[in-house]
All heavy atoms as TSV, in Angstrom:
chain	resi	resn	atom	element	x	y	z
A	1	MET	N	N	101.915	105.771	94.724
A	1	MET	CA	C	100.794	105.797	93.799
A	1	MET	C	C	99.817	106.883	94.243
A	1	MET	O	O	99.512	107.002	95.414
A	1	MET	CB	C	100.103	104.429	93.784
A	1	MET	CG	C	98.881	104.412	92.915
A	1	MET	SD	S	98.056	102.806	92.953
A	1	MET	CE	C	98.653	102.186	91.406
A	2	VAL	N	N	99.362	107.643	93.300
A	2	VAL	CA	C	98.423	108.717	93.592
A	2	VAL	C	C	97.011	108.170	93.513
A	2	VAL	O	O	96.649	107.497	92.558
A	2	VAL	CB	C	98.598	109.872	92.585
A	2	VAL	CG1	C	97.575	110.958	92.828
A	2	VAL	CG2	C	100.000	110.435	92.662
A	3	VAL	N	N	96.229	108.433	94.522
A	3	VAL	CA	C	94.825	108.028	94.513
A	3	VAL	C	C	94.042	109.133	93.813
A	3	VAL	O	O	94.054	110.277	94.250
A	3	VAL	CB	C	94.298	107.813	95.945
A	3	VAL	CG1	C	92.823	107.453	95.907
A	3	VAL	CG2	C	95.102	106.740	96.642
A	4	LEU	N	N	93.402	108.781	92.722
A	4	LEU	CA	C	92.691	109.779	91.922
A	4	LEU	C	C	91.231	109.832	92.372
A	4	LEU	O	O	90.441	108.962	92.061
A	4	LEU	CB	C	92.795	109.428	90.442
A	4	LEU	CG	C	94.222	109.367	89.898
A	4	LEU	CD1	C	94.214	108.874	88.475
A	4	LEU	CD2	C	94.893	110.709	89.994
A	5	THR	N	N	90.917	110.852	93.110
A	5	THR	CA	C	89.559	111.037	93.606
A	5	THR	C	C	89.017	112.340	93.040
A	5	THR	O	O	89.776	113.161	92.525
A	5	THR	CB	C	89.546	111.096	95.146
A	5	THR	OG1	O	90.346	112.201	95.556
A	5	THR	CG2	C	90.100	109.817	95.743
A	6	PRO	N	N	87.730	112.565	93.148
A	6	PRO	CA	C	87.177	113.824	92.644
A	6	PRO	C	C	87.777	115.055	93.321
A	6	PRO	O	O	87.778	116.137	92.745
A	6	PRO	CB	C	85.678	113.709	92.957
A	6	PRO	CG	C	85.429	112.250	92.964
A	6	PRO	CD	C	86.686	111.628	93.515
A	7	THR	N	N	88.323	114.922	94.519
A	7	THR	CA	C	88.935	116.089	95.157
A	7	THR	C	C	90.275	116.440	94.520
A	7	THR	O	O	90.727	117.567	94.624
A	7	THR	CB	C	89.144	115.828	96.666
A	7	THR	OG1	O	89.947	114.663	96.819
A	7	THR	CG2	C	87.823	115.626	97.367
A	8	VAL	N	N	90.912	115.466	93.845
A	8	VAL	CA	C	92.180	115.743	93.176
A	8	VAL	C	C	91.932	116.551	91.909
A	8	VAL	O	O	92.666	117.482	91.610
A	8	VAL	CB	C	92.911	114.428	92.854
A	8	VAL	CG1	C	94.152	114.691	92.022
A	8	VAL	CG2	C	93.265	113.699	94.138
A	9	PHE	N	N	90.900	116.217	91.177
A	9	PHE	CA	C	90.573	116.907	89.934
A	9	PHE	C	C	89.513	117.975	90.200
A	9	PHE	O	O	88.408	117.668	90.620
A	9	PHE	CB	C	90.020	115.921	88.885
A	9	PHE	CG	C	91.031	114.919	88.426
A	9	PHE	CD1	C	90.912	113.600	88.810
A	9	PHE	CD2	C	92.091	115.292	87.632
A	9	PHE	CE1	C	91.835	112.663	88.394
A	9	PHE	CE2	C	93.015	114.354	87.209
A	9	PHE	CZ	C	92.885	113.041	87.591
A	10	HIS	N	N	89.862	119.205	89.921
A	10	HIS	CA	C	88.894	120.295	90.054
A	10	HIS	C	C	88.640	120.918	88.689
A	10	HIS	O	O	88.563	122.131	88.555
A	10	HIS	CB	C	89.409	121.351	91.033
A	10	HIS	CG	C	89.523	120.844	92.427
A	10	HIS	ND1	N	88.438	120.521	93.197
A	10	HIS	CD2	C	90.603	120.584	93.192
A	10	HIS	CE1	C	88.835	120.101	94.370
A	10	HIS	NE2	N	90.156	120.115	94.400
A	11	THR	N	N	88.521	120.096	87.683
A	11	THR	CA	C	88.311	120.588	86.335
A	11	THR	C	C	86.999	120.037	85.798
A	11	THR	O	O	86.366	119.184	86.419
A	11	THR	CB	C	89.465	120.146	85.415
A	11	THR	OG1	O	89.460	118.727	85.344
A	11	THR	CG2	C	90.813	120.626	85.947
A	12	ARG	N	N	86.634	120.498	84.611
A	12	ARG	CA	C	85.406	120.015	83.982
A	12	ARG	C	C	85.578	118.616	83.418
A	12	ARG	O	O	84.595	117.955	83.092
A	12	ARG	CB	C	84.998	120.950	82.846
A	12	ARG	CG	C	84.566	122.311	83.319
A	12	ARG	CD	C	84.154	123.145	82.143
A	12	ARG	NE	N	83.878	124.507	82.567
A	12	ARG	CZ	C	83.620	125.496	81.742
A	12	ARG	NH1	N	83.636	125.284	80.439
A	12	ARG	NH2	N	83.370	126.700	82.196
A	13	SER	N	N	86.804	118.167	83.264
A	13	SER	CA	C	87.054	116.856	82.657
A	13	SER	C	C	87.066	115.738	83.692
A	13	SER	O	O	87.542	114.653	83.413
A	13	SER	CB	C	88.394	116.879	81.910
A	13	SER	OG	O	89.452	117.097	82.816
A	14	THR	N	N	86.548	115.971	84.872
A	14	THR	CA	C	86.578	114.952	85.922
A	14	THR	C	C	85.891	113.650	85.500
A	14	THR	O	O	86.491	112.591	85.667
A	14	THR	CB	C	85.954	115.498	87.215
A	14	THR	OG1	O	86.708	116.622	87.637
A	14	THR	CG2	C	85.967	114.458	88.292
A	15	PRO	N	N	84.673	113.660	84.955
A	15	PRO	CA	C	84.063	112.381	84.558
A	15	PRO	C	C	84.884	111.659	83.485
A	15	PRO	O	O	85.034	110.439	83.533
A	15	PRO	CB	C	82.697	112.773	84.011
A	15	PRO	CG	C	82.398	114.077	84.651
A	15	PRO	CD	C	83.727	114.765	84.802
A	16	TRP	N	N	85.444	112.417	82.558
A	16	TRP	CA	C	86.260	111.823	81.505
A	16	TRP	C	C	87.512	111.197	82.109
A	16	TRP	O	O	87.862	110.052	81.796
A	16	TRP	CB	C	86.631	112.929	80.509
A	16	TRP	CG	C	87.547	112.470	79.418
A	16	TRP	CD1	C	87.196	111.835	78.272
A	16	TRP	CD2	C	88.967	112.617	79.384
A	16	TRP	NE1	N	88.315	111.573	77.523
A	16	TRP	CE2	C	89.402	112.045	78.171
A	16	TRP	CE3	C	89.895	113.177	80.233
A	16	TRP	CZ2	C	90.741	112.023	77.815
A	16	TRP	CZ3	C	91.234	113.150	79.877
A	16	TRP	CH2	C	91.635	112.580	78.686
A	17	ALA	N	N	88.177	111.927	82.988
A	17	ALA	CA	C	89.407	111.413	83.604
A	17	ALA	C	C	89.100	110.210	84.500
A	17	ALA	O	O	89.844	109.229	84.491
A	17	ALA	CB	C	90.091	112.519	84.408
A	18	MET	N	N	88.032	110.289	85.251
A	18	MET	CA	C	87.687	109.176	86.129
A	18	MET	C	C	87.295	107.945	85.320
A	18	MET	O	O	87.565	106.815	85.735
A	18	MET	CB	C	86.553	109.575	87.081
A	18	MET	CG	C	86.952	110.639	88.085
A	18	MET	SD	S	88.396	110.209	89.061
A	18	MET	CE	C	87.718	108.933	90.079
A	19	GLY	N	N	86.711	108.143	84.169
A	19	GLY	CA	C	86.382	107.023	83.296
A	19	GLY	C	C	87.635	106.311	82.813
A	19	GLY	O	O	87.706	105.081	82.823
A	20	TRP	N	N	88.631	107.097	82.397
A	20	TRP	CA	C	89.882	106.490	81.954
A	20	TRP	C	C	90.608	105.806	83.098
A	20	TRP	O	O	91.207	104.747	82.922
A	20	TRP	CB	C	90.792	107.531	81.300
A	20	TRP	CG	C	90.410	107.786	79.881
A	20	TRP	CD1	C	89.822	108.895	79.366
A	20	TRP	CD2	C	90.551	106.881	78.782
A	20	TRP	NE1	N	89.599	108.742	78.027
A	20	TRP	CE2	C	90.038	107.522	77.639
A	20	TRP	CE3	C	91.059	105.599	78.662
A	20	TRP	CZ2	C	90.025	106.903	76.388
A	20	TRP	CZ3	C	91.054	104.987	77.404
A	20	TRP	CH2	C	90.540	105.643	76.287
A	21	VAL	N	N	90.561	106.397	84.271
A	21	VAL	CA	C	91.189	105.767	85.434
A	21	VAL	C	C	90.498	104.440	85.733
A	21	VAL	O	O	91.157	103.432	86.020
A	21	VAL	CB	C	91.148	106.707	86.659
A	21	VAL	CG1	C	91.527	105.971	87.921
A	21	VAL	CG2	C	92.073	107.890	86.435
A	22	ALA	N	N	89.177	104.397	85.643
A	22	ALA	CA	C	88.448	103.151	85.880
A	22	ALA	C	C	88.811	102.096	84.839
A	22	ALA	O	O	88.986	100.920	85.172
A	22	ALA	CB	C	86.939	103.418	85.869
A	23	ILE	N	N	88.945	102.503	83.586
A	23	ILE	CA	C	89.328	101.569	82.530
A	23	ILE	C	C	90.731	101.021	82.784
A	23	ILE	O	O	90.975	99.816	82.671
A	23	ILE	CB	C	89.247	102.250	81.146
A	23	ILE	CG1	C	87.782	102.497	80.787
A	23	ILE	CG2	C	89.950	101.417	80.079
A	23	ILE	CD1	C	87.594	103.362	79.569
A	24	LEU	N	N	91.657	101.896	83.150
A	24	LEU	CA	C	93.031	101.454	83.406
A	24	LEU	C	C	93.106	100.526	84.614
A	24	LEU	O	O	93.811	99.515	84.589
A	24	LEU	CB	C	93.939	102.662	83.593
A	24	LEU	CG	C	94.173	103.508	82.341
A	24	LEU	CD1	C	94.971	104.757	82.683
A	24	LEU	CD2	C	94.880	102.699	81.273
A	25	LEU	N	N	92.371	100.846	85.676
A	25	LEU	CA	C	92.370	99.979	86.853
A	25	LEU	C	C	91.717	98.631	86.542
A	25	LEU	O	O	92.167	97.591	87.029
A	25	LEU	CB	C	91.656	100.663	88.018
A	25	LEU	CG	C	92.415	101.838	88.653
A	25	LEU	CD1	C	91.563	102.482	89.729
A	25	LEU	CD2	C	93.754	101.390	89.198
A	26	GLY	N	N	90.672	98.634	85.728
A	26	GLY	CA	C	90.042	97.387	85.323
A	26	GLY	C	C	90.972	96.530	84.490
A	26	GLY	O	O	91.040	95.307	84.671
A	27	THR	N	N	91.714	97.164	83.588
A	27	THR	CA	C	92.687	96.440	82.777
A	27	THR	C	C	93.769	95.834	83.649
A	27	THR	O	O	94.173	94.683	83.457
A	27	THR	CB	C	93.314	97.387	81.742
A	27	THR	OG1	O	92.268	97.959	80.955
A	27	THR	CG2	C	94.282	96.657	80.838
A	28	LEU	N	N	94.229	96.597	84.623
A	28	LEU	CA	C	95.240	96.089	85.545
A	28	LEU	C	C	94.711	94.896	86.342
A	28	LEU	O	O	95.413	93.900	86.527
A	28	LEU	CB	C	95.683	97.205	86.494
A	28	LEU	CG	C	96.755	96.841	87.507
A	28	LEU	CD1	C	98.046	96.445	86.814
A	28	LEU	CD2	C	96.988	97.997	88.449
A	29	ALA	N	N	93.462	94.981	86.786
A	29	ALA	CA	C	92.869	93.880	87.537
A	29	ALA	C	C	92.751	92.624	86.673
A	29	ALA	O	O	93.034	91.519	87.139
A	29	ALA	CB	C	91.493	94.290	88.067
A	30	VAL	N	N	92.378	92.778	85.414
A	30	VAL	CA	C	92.269	91.628	84.512
A	30	VAL	C	C	93.643	91.003	84.290
A	30	VAL	O	O	93.789	89.775	84.301
A	30	VAL	CB	C	91.625	92.048	83.171
A	30	VAL	CG1	C	91.768	90.958	82.128
A	30	VAL	CG2	C	90.163	92.386	83.383
A	31	GLN	N	N	94.672	91.838	84.101
A	31	GLN	CA	C	96.022	91.312	83.907
A	31	GLN	C	C	96.495	90.538	85.136
A	31	GLN	O	O	97.106	89.476	85.009
A	31	GLN	CB	C	96.996	92.455	83.605
A	31	GLN	CG	C	96.794	93.078	82.250
A	31	GLN	CD	C	97.120	92.110	81.131
A	31	GLN	OE1	O	98.074	91.345	81.215
A	31	GLN	NE2	N	96.312	92.115	80.100
A	32	LEU	N	N	96.207	91.067	86.320
A	32	LEU	CA	C	96.603	90.379	87.539
A	32	LEU	C	C	95.875	89.049	87.693
A	32	LEU	O	O	96.472	88.050	88.105
A	32	LEU	CB	C	96.356	91.265	88.754
A	32	LEU	CG	C	97.302	92.467	88.891
A	32	LEU	CD1	C	96.851	93.360	90.040
A	32	LEU	CD2	C	98.720	92.001	89.105
A	33	LEU	N	N	94.588	89.017	87.345
A	33	LEU	CA	C	93.843	87.761	87.409
A	33	LEU	C	C	94.383	86.740	86.416
A	33	LEU	O	O	94.485	85.555	86.722
A	33	LEU	CB	C	92.357	88.013	87.153
A	33	LEU	CG	C	91.594	88.641	88.310
A	33	LEU	CD1	C	90.178	89.002	87.865
A	33	LEU	CD2	C	91.553	87.701	89.495
A	34	LEU	N	N	94.748	87.183	85.216
A	34	LEU	CA	C	95.311	86.268	84.233
A	34	LEU	C	C	96.648	85.707	84.703
A	34	LEU	O	O	96.936	84.527	84.513
A	34	LEU	CB	C	95.474	86.973	82.881
A	34	LEU	CG	C	94.182	87.252	82.125
A	34	LEU	CD1	C	94.471	88.101	80.889
A	34	LEU	CD2	C	93.493	85.970	81.735
A	35	MET	N	N	97.464	86.546	85.324
A	35	MET	CA	C	98.736	86.076	85.854
A	35	MET	C	C	98.509	85.066	86.977
A	35	MET	O	O	99.223	84.060	87.071
A	35	MET	CB	C	99.570	87.251	86.363
A	35	MET	CG	C	100.160	88.095	85.258
A	35	MET	SD	S	100.999	89.592	85.816
A	35	MET	CE	C	101.883	89.078	87.240
A	36	LEU	N	N	97.506	85.313	87.820
A	36	LEU	CA	C	97.204	84.394	88.909
A	36	LEU	C	C	96.721	83.048	88.377
A	36	LEU	O	O	97.151	81.993	88.845
A	36	LEU	CB	C	96.155	85.012	89.832
A	36	LEU	CG	C	95.724	84.163	91.017
A	36	LEU	CD1	C	96.887	83.971	91.979
A	36	LEU	CD2	C	94.551	84.813	91.726
A	37	VAL	N	N	95.855	83.071	87.381
A	37	VAL	CA	C	95.349	81.831	86.792
A	37	VAL	C	C	96.484	81.058	86.137
A	37	VAL	O	O	96.580	79.838	86.275
A	37	VAL	CB	C	94.227	82.139	85.774
A	37	VAL	CG1	C	93.908	80.919	84.927
A	37	VAL	CG2	C	92.990	82.625	86.504
A	38	GLU	N	N	97.374	81.762	85.436
A	38	GLU	CA	C	98.502	81.083	84.797
A	38	GLU	C	C	99.421	80.464	85.841
A	38	GLU	O	O	99.949	79.368	85.651
A	38	GLU	CB	C	99.282	82.079	83.945
A	38	GLU	CG	C	100.444	81.449	83.204
A	38	GLU	CD	C	101.208	82.461	82.375
A	38	GLU	OE1	O	100.768	83.615	82.268
A	38	GLU	OE2	O	102.273	82.083	81.856
A	39	HIS	N	N	99.589	81.147	86.948
A	39	HIS	CA	C	100.459	80.636	88.011
A	39	HIS	C	C	99.843	79.410	88.692
A	39	HIS	O	O	100.555	78.469	89.042
A	39	HIS	CB	C	100.712	81.741	89.036
A	39	HIS	CG	C	101.557	81.303	90.188
A	39	HIS	ND1	N	102.903	81.053	90.052
A	39	HIS	CD2	C	101.258	81.058	91.476
A	39	HIS	CE1	C	103.387	80.672	91.218
A	39	HIS	NE2	N	102.404	80.667	92.099
A	40	LEU	N	N	98.534	79.413	88.867
A	40	LEU	CA	C	97.873	78.323	89.577
A	40	LEU	C	C	97.495	77.151	88.686
A	40	LEU	O	O	97.161	76.087	89.192
A	40	LEU	CB	C	96.620	78.858	90.280
A	40	LEU	CG	C	96.872	79.872	91.396
A	40	LEU	CD1	C	95.543	80.371	91.936
A	40	LEU	CD2	C	97.712	79.274	92.497
A	41	ALA	N	N	97.512	77.346	87.371
A	41	ALA	CA	C	97.102	76.284	86.451
A	41	ALA	C	C	98.111	75.141	86.484
A	41	ALA	O	O	99.310	75.369	86.643
A	41	ALA	CB	C	96.989	76.836	85.035
A	42	PRO	N	N	97.631	73.922	86.331
A	42	PRO	CA	C	98.561	72.780	86.288
A	42	PRO	C	C	99.417	72.842	85.029
A	42	PRO	O	O	98.984	73.324	83.983
A	42	PRO	CB	C	97.647	71.563	86.278
A	42	PRO	CG	C	96.349	72.063	85.772
A	42	PRO	CD	C	96.254	73.506	86.192
A	43	THR	N	N	100.603	72.330	85.128
A	43	THR	CA	C	101.537	72.363	84.000
A	43	THR	C	C	101.435	71.065	83.221
A	43	THR	O	O	102.324	70.229	83.254
A	43	THR	CB	C	102.964	72.578	84.510
A	43	THR	OG1	O	103.244	71.546	85.467
A	43	THR	CG2	C	103.126	73.928	85.175
A	44	VAL	N	N	100.347	70.886	82.476
A	44	VAL	CA	C	100.106	69.656	81.729
A	44	VAL	C	C	101.013	69.591	80.502
A	44	VAL	O	O	101.554	68.541	80.171
A	44	VAL	CB	C	98.624	69.573	81.297
A	44	VAL	CG1	C	98.387	68.374	80.408
A	44	VAL	CG2	C	97.741	69.545	82.519
A	45	ASP	N	N	101.203	70.723	79.813
A	45	ASP	CA	C	101.965	70.719	78.570
A	45	ASP	C	C	103.470	70.699	78.799
A	45	ASP	O	O	104.225	70.413	77.886
A	45	ASP	CB	C	101.603	71.942	77.725
A	45	ASP	CG	C	100.153	71.896	77.270
A	45	ASP	OD1	O	99.612	70.790	77.213
A	45	ASP	OD2	O	99.587	72.958	76.991
A	46	ARG	N	N	103.906	71.014	79.982
A	46	ARG	CA	C	105.337	71.062	80.246
A	46	ARG	C	C	105.836	69.670	80.636
A	46	ARG	O	O	105.273	69.025	81.509
A	46	ARG	CB	C	105.640	72.035	81.383
A	46	ARG	CG	C	105.271	73.453	81.056
A	46	ARG	CD	C	105.641	74.342	82.201
A	46	ARG	NE	N	105.060	75.672	82.033
A	46	ARG	CZ	C	104.954	76.559	82.979
A	46	ARG	NH1	N	105.369	76.288	84.191
A	46	ARG	NH2	N	104.436	77.735	82.742
A	47	PRO	N	N	106.919	69.215	80.008
A	47	PRO	CA	C	107.461	67.904	80.395
A	47	PRO	C	C	108.176	68.007	81.741
A	47	PRO	O	O	108.640	69.068	82.136
A	47	PRO	CB	C	108.437	67.575	79.269
A	47	PRO	CG	C	108.819	68.889	78.702
A	47	PRO	CD	C	107.608	69.799	78.890
A	48	GLU	N	N	108.267	66.887	82.403
A	48	GLU	CA	C	109.009	66.839	83.661
A	48	GLU	C	C	110.492	67.039	83.364
A	48	GLU	O	O	110.973	66.663	82.273
A	48	GLU	CB	C	108.790	65.479	84.335
A	48	GLU	CG	C	107.381	65.262	84.823
A	48	GLU	CD	C	107.010	66.222	85.934
A	48	GLU	OE1	O	107.886	66.555	86.760
A	48	GLU	OE2	O	105.852	66.650	85.967
A	49	PRO	N	N	111.257	67.618	84.260
A	49	PRO	CA	C	112.690	67.850	83.990
A	49	PRO	C	C	113.459	66.568	83.681
A	49	PRO	O	O	114.406	66.580	82.922
A	49	PRO	CB	C	113.201	68.490	85.275
A	49	PRO	CG	C	111.984	69.090	85.911
A	49	PRO	CD	C	110.830	68.225	85.500
A	50	ASP	N	N	113.041	65.421	84.237
A	50	ASP	CA	C	113.733	64.160	83.983
A	50	ASP	C	C	113.429	63.617	82.585
A	50	ASP	O	O	114.208	62.836	82.049
A	50	ASP	CB	C	113.338	63.111	85.024
A	50	ASP	CG	C	113.778	63.515	86.418
A	50	ASP	OD1	O	114.735	64.312	86.532
A	50	ASP	OD2	O	113.154	63.057	87.387
A	51	ASN	N	N	112.299	64.013	81.999
A	51	ASN	CA	C	111.878	63.458	80.709
A	51	ASN	C	C	112.255	64.352	79.525
A	51	ASN	O	O	111.858	64.085	78.411
A	51	ASN	CB	C	110.366	63.249	80.700
A	51	ASN	CG	C	109.942	62.239	81.744
A	51	ASN	OD1	O	110.725	61.396	82.148
A	51	ASN	ND2	N	108.716	62.342	82.203
A	52	VAL	N	N	113.002	65.418	79.760
A	52	VAL	CA	C	113.363	66.328	78.684
A	52	VAL	C	C	114.491	65.684	77.878
A	52	VAL	O	O	115.526	65.309	78.426
A	52	VAL	CB	C	113.822	67.695	79.243
A	52	VAL	CG1	C	114.297	68.594	78.112
A	52	VAL	CG2	C	112.706	68.334	80.023
A	53	PRO	N	N	114.304	65.537	76.555
A	53	PRO	CA	C	115.365	64.917	75.754
A	53	PRO	C	C	116.590	65.821	75.671
A	53	PRO	O	O	116.479	67.035	75.593
A	53	PRO	CB	C	114.728	64.742	74.366
A	53	PRO	CG	C	113.516	65.583	74.366
A	53	PRO	CD	C	113.133	65.841	75.785
A	54	GLY	N	N	117.746	65.220	75.726
A	54	GLY	CA	C	118.983	65.966	75.601
A	54	GLY	C	C	119.461	66.612	76.879
A	54	GLY	O	O	120.363	67.426	76.875
A	55	SER	N	N	118.877	66.277	78.010
A	55	SER	CA	C	119.324	66.882	79.261
A	55	SER	C	C	120.252	65.970	80.018
A	55	SER	O	O	120.274	64.793	79.874
A	55	SER	CB	C	118.151	67.256	80.140
A	55	SER	OG	O	117.392	66.128	80.477
C-alpha cells in the first residue's frame, strides 16, 4: 500500500487529491466498523441449527 503524503504529490492538485484520499480512508474505516459490529452483534434472528425445519 502506498502512503499518500504531501511529499508524494508535487502538483497543484495536492489538496484535492488529499481530500479524496481522506474520503476514501474514511469510507474504508466506516465499512470496517460496520463489519465489526455485524460480527459482534448477537444472532437473535438466526435460528439455532437444531431448530431449523427440514434439517
